[in-house]
Backbone bond lengths (Angstrom), bond angles and torsions (degrees), N, CA, C in turn:
res aa  C-N    CA-C-N  psi(-1)  N-CA   C-N-CA  omega(-1)  CA-C   N-CA-C  phi
1 M - - - 1.464 - - 1.524 109.13 -
2 Q 1.273 120.73 -36.03 1.446 121.58 179.22 1.499 112.54 -66.33
3 V 1.316 116.87 -40.36 1.475 122.12 -179.72 1.543 109.80 -62.12
4 E 1.322 116.57 -40.82 1.477 122.14 -176.74 1.539 111.34 -89.90
5 N 1.338 118.41 1.33 1.465 123.79 -179.69 1.534 110.57 58.88
6 L 1.325 117.32 46.72 1.466 122.93 178.76 1.513 110.40 -98.34
7 S 1.339 115.78 156.05 1.449 121.51 175.58 1.548 108.02 -127.20
8 H 1.296 115.66 155.49 1.467 119.68 176.21 1.505 111.23 -114.20
9 I 1.321 116.12 153.54 1.444 120.53 176.03 1.529 107.40 -139.70
10 S 1.314 114.23 138.58 1.472 121.69 175.85 1.504 108.66 -158.53
11 T 1.315 114.01 171.84 1.463 119.02 178.30 1.527 111.29 -83.14
12 G 1.282 117.45 -21.94 1.464 121.69 -174.69 1.527 111.72 78.02
13 E 1.358 116.45 4.51 1.454 121.31 -179.68 1.525 110.18 -104.81
14 T 1.303 116.80 162.08 1.445 122.50 176.40 1.502 110.29 -63.52
15 T 1.327 118.38 133.15 1.475 121.51 179.19 1.535 112.08 -118.49
16 Y 1.308 117.73 -8.44 1.462 122.31 179.92 1.504 108.88 -120.25
17 W 1.312 116.56 122.93 1.467 122.51 -178.85 1.514 108.30 -118.53
18 P 1.364 118.09 91.77 1.442 119.25 -175.26 1.528 112.53 -68.40
19 S 1.329 116.31 147.07 1.453 120.65 179.10 1.524 111.67 -77.75
20 D 1.344 115.77 -23.06 1.465 120.61 176.35 1.526 109.42 -76.54
21 E 1.297 117.81 119.13 1.496 122.07 -176.06 1.504 111.99 -65.08
22 R 1.328 119.16 -19.50 1.471 120.30 179.82 1.514 111.86 -79.72
23 K 1.316 118.54 -13.26 1.462 122.14 -179.51 1.537 109.15 -92.06
24 V 1.324 115.45 152.84 1.482 121.54 -177.86 1.535 108.15 -100.50
25 P 1.358 118.50 136.16 1.477 119.88 174.09 1.514 108.97 -56.88
26 D 1.334 115.02 149.91 1.469 119.17 -175.18 1.521 110.17 -144.63
27 L 1.351 115.21 159.62 1.435 123.19 175.62 1.535 108.12 -91.56
28 I 1.342 117.50 116.88 1.453 118.34 179.83 1.516 112.51 -123.62
29 Y 1.326 119.75 -13.37 1.451 122.56 -178.27 1.514 110.77 -104.74
30 F 1.334 114.89 128.83 1.419 121.06 178.17 1.552 107.33 -158.70
31 G 1.276 117.06 168.04 1.452 121.20 -179.94 1.504 110.66 -125.27
32 I 1.341 115.12 149.84 1.471 121.12 175.95 1.525 106.69 -121.15
33 V 1.318 115.77 129.50 1.449 121.68 -176.31 1.541 111.00 -125.59
34 K 1.318 115.35 155.33 1.463 119.68 175.65 1.508 107.28 -134.91
35 R 1.334 116.70 136.87 1.444 125.01 176.51 1.547 112.29 61.37
36 L 1.296 117.37 29.03 1.484 122.63 170.85 1.495 108.05 -121.24
37 P 1.300 118.76 130.74 1.477 121.24 177.99 1.515 108.84 -65.37
38 V 1.345 116.58 128.62 1.483 119.67 -178.88 1.495 111.97 -63.86
39 Y 1.364 118.51 -19.27 1.435 120.82 179.87 1.528 111.99 -76.40
40 S 1.319 116.79 -11.30 1.468 121.06 177.52 1.526 112.74 -96.33
41 L 1.349 117.54 4.40 1.454 123.01 -177.32 1.521 110.01 -114.01
42 R 1.318 114.11 147.89 1.486 120.22 174.77 1.513 108.56 -142.63
43 A 1.314 116.92 130.29 1.465 121.86 179.67 1.519 107.19 -112.75
44 E 1.349 117.45 136.87 1.458 122.25 177.64 1.534 108.81 -145.43
45 S 1.323 115.21 145.15 1.462 121.64 179.57 1.512 108.79 -80.48
46 S 1.321 114.88 147.23 1.454 121.61 175.42 1.534 107.70 -115.20
47 F 1.326 115.70 118.28 1.465 120.42 -177.60 1.531 110.54 -105.16
48 D 1.317 118.20 21.56 1.466 122.88 -177.42 1.533 114.22 -75.37
49 L 1.321 116.96 -25.01 1.466 120.22 -175.70 1.516 110.72 -91.24
50 S 1.324 115.13 150.56 1.489 119.14 177.63 1.532 105.93 -99.01
51 S 1.320 114.04 84.18 1.467 120.55 -178.64 1.526 108.67 -144.73
52 D 1.335 117.52 172.52 1.456 119.29 176.97 1.544 109.69 -87.92
53 H 1.331 116.78 5.11 1.498 121.81 176.43 1.526 107.99 -120.71
54 S 1.331 115.44 138.48 1.462 122.24 173.61 1.517 107.32 -104.49
55 P 1.317 119.33 107.86 1.464 119.29 179.78 1.507 112.36 -64.87
56 V 1.333 115.57 153.92 1.457 121.47 179.81 1.518 107.43 -110.27
57 I 1.317 116.44 130.28 1.461 122.61 176.98 1.518 107.50 -101.77
58 I 1.308 115.99 124.11 1.486 120.26 178.33 1.526 107.85 -109.23
59 T 1.307 115.50 123.44 1.460 122.17 -178.11 1.512 108.17 -106.67
60 I 1.331 116.55 132.57 1.448 122.11 177.13 1.507 107.75 -109.11
61 H 1.330 117.68 119.57 1.437 122.96 179.99 1.516 111.34 -95.26
62 S 1.336 116.40 144.11 1.453 119.05 178.40 1.540 111.86 -77.64
63 K 1.329 115.84 -17.07 1.449 120.31 176.71 1.512 107.91 -115.86
64 I 1.326 117.25 151.16 1.403 121.80 179.92 1.509 110.01 -68.76
65 I 1.336 117.28 133.96 1.444 123.12 177.44 1.556 106.47 -78.94
66 I 1.294 116.89 117.68 1.483 120.39 -178.51 1.515 108.15 -78.73
67 Q 1.318 115.21 122.74 1.428 121.66 178.40 1.522 108.77 -111.24
68 T 1.303 116.48 129.18 1.461 120.17 -179.19 1.525 108.97 -78.01
69 N 1.319 116.07 144.50 1.453 121.99 175.52 1.528 109.92 -79.07
70 P 1.316 117.49 141.18 1.465 119.24 176.20 1.519 110.49 -65.68
71 P 1.318 118.48 149.36 1.494 120.62 179.68 1.492 109.25 -62.44
72 T 1.348 113.58 144.65 1.470 120.56 177.91 1.517 109.71 -125.30
73 L 1.315 115.84 164.70 1.484 120.25 -178.48 1.537 111.12 -92.93
74 S 1.316 117.47 -3.29 1.463 119.74 179.97 1.542 109.44 -140.80
75 T 1.282 115.11 167.39 1.474 121.13 177.44 1.509 108.13 -124.84
76 K 1.330 116.31 176.33 1.464 120.93 178.13 1.513 111.45 -61.60
77 Q 1.351 117.23 -26.75 1.444 120.38 -177.86 1.540 113.05 -84.29
78 T 1.335 117.98 -7.71 1.448 120.64 178.90 1.516 111.50 -67.24
79 N 1.350 115.43 133.12 1.465 120.06 179.82 1.561 109.72 -66.93
80 K 1.290 114.18 134.95 1.458 119.18 174.04 1.508 108.02 -88.19
81 L 1.324 116.20 160.49 1.445 121.14 -176.67 1.515 111.76 -57.62
82 G 1.352 118.00 -37.82 1.448 121.25 179.68 1.527 113.49 -75.28
83 D 1.355 119.51 -17.42 1.439 123.44 -178.40 1.500 113.86 -85.63
84 I 1.320 118.43 -6.77 1.470 121.51 -173.19 1.513 109.84 -81.52
């Protein structure tokens, strides 16, 4: 994927619900994209169907989805231990 400059997208949630109780639910649905900014993509599970598979809906936005950065305790201007 790195050589071809590909990206992956998934919900990170289980998408396969086996009817056999000895089997473990697993993630089997994902998408691979090329030359699309990952910030313009959104993946979400659809639980509307009565099946042992939960389909994944991938939405491509024409505008970048702005994601806020989590708060941090330091900034770029904070001195690092080696800079003192």
